[in-house]
N, C-alpha and C positions, 0 to 999 in steps of 0.2 A: 521535432515532429513535423512531418511533411504538411505544409499548409493546404495541399491539394487533397488530403485524405477525406473520404466521404464520412468517416466515422463520427466526428463531432455533430454534424448536422443530423445524421440518422439517429444518433442517441438522443439528441435534443427533441426530435419529433416524437420518438417513442415515449420519452419521459412526459411530454406534454399530453399525449394521449392517455397514458397510464394514470397520471396525476388527476386528469379530468375525471376519469372513472372513479378514482378514490374519493375525490371531493363529492361526486354525486352520491356515492354509496354511503357517505359519512354524514349527510345532511341531518339525519335524525339525532345525531349525537350532541348537538347544541354548539353554542358559540365557543366555549372553552376548548372543546375537542377540535373545532375547526381551526383555532389558533395553533393547537398542538400539531395538527396536520400540516399547516403552513410552515411551521418551524422545521418539520421533517423535510418538506419540499425544498426549503431554503438551503439545506445542506447539500442538495444536488446541483446547485449552481457552481459553475467554474470547474477547475481541475483539468488535468492533461488528458483524461480519458485513456490512460495508459493501458488498463486491462482490456477495455473494449477494443483498442487498436491491436493488441496482440491476439485477441480472440479472432478478430476479423482477418488478421494476417495468417493465422493458423488455418482458418477455413480456406482462404484464397490459395495458400500453398498447396493444399491437397485437391480442392475442387477444380482449380484451373490447370493442374497437372493432368487431370483426367479429361477435362473439357475446357478449352480456352475461352469458350463463350459462356461459361457458367455465370449466372447472376445471383446476387445476394438474395437470400430468402427472408421472409418474415421471422422465421425461427431464429436465424442468425442474429438479426438486429435485436430481437427480444432478449436473447441470451447475453449479448453484449451489454444491453441496458441493465439487465439483472445484475451483472457483475459490477456495474457502476453504482447501483443502489446498495449492494452489499459493501462496496468500498466506503460509501458514506457512513454506513453503520459502524464499520471498523474504526473510522476516523473519530466519530462521536465518542465511542467507548475509549479509544486511545487517548484522546484529549482529556477525558474525564480521569482516566488512570494517572496520566502524567501531570495533572493540574495545569494544563496549558490554557493560557488566556486567549490565544488567538489561533485562527486557522485561515489561511489564504488572505491574511491582512484584515480579517474581520473577527468579531468575538467568537470564540469557540461555542459550540451548541449549549453547553451547560452555563456559560456566562450569559449568552443571549436569553436563555430561559430565566436565569436569575434576574436579568434586567427587566424582563416582561413582568415578573412578579412585583418588582419595585414600582414599575410604571403604573400597574393596576391598583396599587395601594392595598394589596392583600395583606392579611395578618401572617405572623410567623416569620421564620428565618428564610430570607430570599436565597441565600447560598445553598442551604439544605434542599430547598425546593428545586433549584436549578440542577443540582447533582442527581436527585431522585428522578426528576423529569427526563434528564438526559439518558439515564439507563433505559427508561421506557421508550424514549425516542429512538435510540439505537435498536431496541428490540422490534419496534414498528418497522424500521427500515429493513431489518432481516426478514420480517414477515413479507414485506412488499417484494423483496428480492425473490423469495421462494414462490410467491404468487405468480410473478411474471415468468419465472423459469418454468413452472409447471404448465402454465398456459402455452408457452412456446413449444413445449415437448409433447403436448397432447397429440397423440397419433403419429409422432415422428418415428421413423424407422430406427434411429439410433438413440432413442430416448434413454434406454437402460444404461449405456456406457457414459452418456453425458451426465445423467443424474448421479451416477456413482462417482464420477470425477468431481462434480460440484460438491457433493457431500464430503469427499475427502479434502477438498480445498477448505471447507468450513472448519473441519476438525483440525487440520494442520495449522491454520492461522490462529485459531483459538488457543491451541496448545502452545504455539510459539509465543503468543502474547503473554500467556502465563509464565513461560520460562523466562521471558524478558524481564518481567517484574520480579520473579523469583531470584534472578541473578543479582539484582540490586541488593539483596540480602545474603544470598548463598555464597557470594564470592569470598566472604571473610573466613569461611571454614573449608575452602577448597585450595589445593595447591596452586600457586600462582602460575605454574607452567601449564595448567589445564584451562586457564581462563580464556585463551584465544580459541581453543577447540570448542568450549562451551558457547562462546559468543558466535562462532560460525554456525553451530547447530541452531541457535535462535534465529540467525539471519536466514538460514535455509527454510525453516518452518514458517516464520512470521512474514517473510517477504519474498524470498527467491521463488518458492513454489507458487505462492498465492498471487504475486504481482505479475510474473512473466510465464513461468512454465505451465501452470494449470490453465490460464486463459488460452494459451497456444493449443494445449491438448483439447480443451473444450471446443475450440473452433475446428481443429482437425477432425475431432470425433463427429461433429455435426455433419461433416462432409464425407464420412465413411472411411477415414484413414485406416490403412492396414498397420500391422505391428511395426514394420520397418519405418514407415512414415512417422508414426507416433514416437518411435525411438529417436529418430533424427530431431524431431521437435523438442523432445525432452532434453537431449544432449546439447541442444542449442539454448533452450530456455532456462535451464537451471543455472549454468554459469553466468548468463547475462543477468539473471535475477540476483545472484550473489554480488556481482559487480554493482548492480543498481543499489543494493542495500549498503554496501561499503561506501558508495558515493554519498548516500543519504547520511551515513555516519559522519563523513567528513563535513558535509554541509551543516549538520547539527552542531558542530563545533566552530567551524570557520565561515559558515554561510553569511551572506549579506542580508540583513533583516528586510531591507527594501525589496529584495528579490524573492526571498523564501517566504515572506509573510509571517515569520516567527522571529522572536528576539535572538540576537547573536549569542551563541553559547548555550542555547536552551538545553541541549543534551547534558551539558556540564551541571547545570542547576538541577536537572532531573535525576542525575546520578546514573546515567545509562552506562552499563558495563559492556561496551562495544568492543569489537576487535581492535579498534584504534586505541582504546584505553588499555586493553590487555597487553598489546605490544609495547605501549609506553611504559607500563609497570615493569615489564621484563628488562628494560634498558636502564632503569633508575637504581641508584644506590638506596639503602634502607631508609635514610632520613628523607630523601626526596620522594620516595614511594609513599612513605607515611604521610607526608604533607599532601600529596596528591589525593590519597584516600580520605584525608580529613576534609579537604575542600570539596571534593566531588559530592554532589547531591545537596549542597547548600543552596536553598532557593533564593537566598539573599546575596549571592555573589555579586560584587560590584563589577562594573566594566573593567576596572583595573585588574581585579582578580581573574576575570575571564581572560584578559590579555596575558596574564602571567601563566595561566594553565595552557593557553594556546601555544605560548613560547616553549613551555616545558614539553609539550607533545611534539612540536616541530624539532626541537633540539635533540630529543631522544632518538630521532630517526624513524619514529612510528608512522608519521605521515607519509614519508617516502616509501616505507614498506607497504602501507595500504595502497598507495598509488600503483605500486608494482603488482600487487595482488589483483587490483582492478584490471590492469592491462593484461595480465595472464588469463584471467577469467574471460576477457573479451576475445583473446586469441583462441582459447579452447572452444568457445562458442562458434567462432567463425569456422574452425576446422570441422565442426559437426555438420555444416551445410555443404561441404565439398562432396560432390557426388551423390547427394541425397536426392531421392525421387520426389522432388518438389518443383513446383512451377518456378521457372527462372526469374520472372518478374517479381514474384512474391519473395523469392530469396533476396533479391535486391532490396525489397521493402523491409525484410527482416533485418538486414544489415544496417539500414538507415535507422530503424527503431532501436537497434542495439546501441548505435552511437548516441542517439538522443537520450537513451536511458542511463548511459554511463558517463557521458561527457556533458554535464549540465551544471547550472548554477541555482536551480530551484527544484 
């Protein structure tokens, strides 16, 4: 990601302003609620601000095609920030579903809330409290995201189309998350040849549209993009989003914990039925495939067992095939920008963002 991007600072400023208002409005709720609010605020620290960057790039691609002197609006920065708040909500729920202990090198929200229960000396089960409180914390973040979005769109000339796309984004990612966890069980009753197709559908709904395509469309729509411009942004955004998720799948198996902030092989312990796993299964004989299925999803996999599964995936050729898919998606996206009625400088930024999203180690 470009270090010169104005997005991180702008989002940080908007978050500071918004959280200040939330703290002020919540004073009457008492100390326990204040601690809950601070736990939600804490989830907004850090991250790549990927969705905000793509939203900003989508706005710039259209706005500065029409007027090279166009400057960012309050509505744009608030929508960018709303996306980041919604992303935090998704991560809180994702970590809870996956029983993940860490996020960005720190305790996941449900683990942090569990720890606060213990530190306070409260009665009852700290783990159960942490999980229940994390559900509500994620819900609070969704509400905050909606609050900021609606404030941003008040009186905006393109509010209807932006609101419609944002709602579609929420539905897509929620459905994709369900299909992701469903596939961890449903794979066993479906033909093995369908696993890759099913995993690609999950990748599209859970990540590709939500992480890249829809933020681009939201930014473009805010600046009044026409149908051709929105089509170009979609044709660029979706394949980059697919490549982004496939890269995430690779990192979930082979990533360096010191860089990703999550234990190596986490997706193996969680039993994720990704494209990488589907392609691996296709290349194994029956006994090796059965062993893979038996080990996948065991939360107590040792480092040696993780290394064995990593070698199995690599030797099957699945890793190379996924790398080829990532490269092809990147080429498809790049072709979508050729001749598009978008600002030239913004197109350069989109290409830079595409590289950062698909060639990464975290």
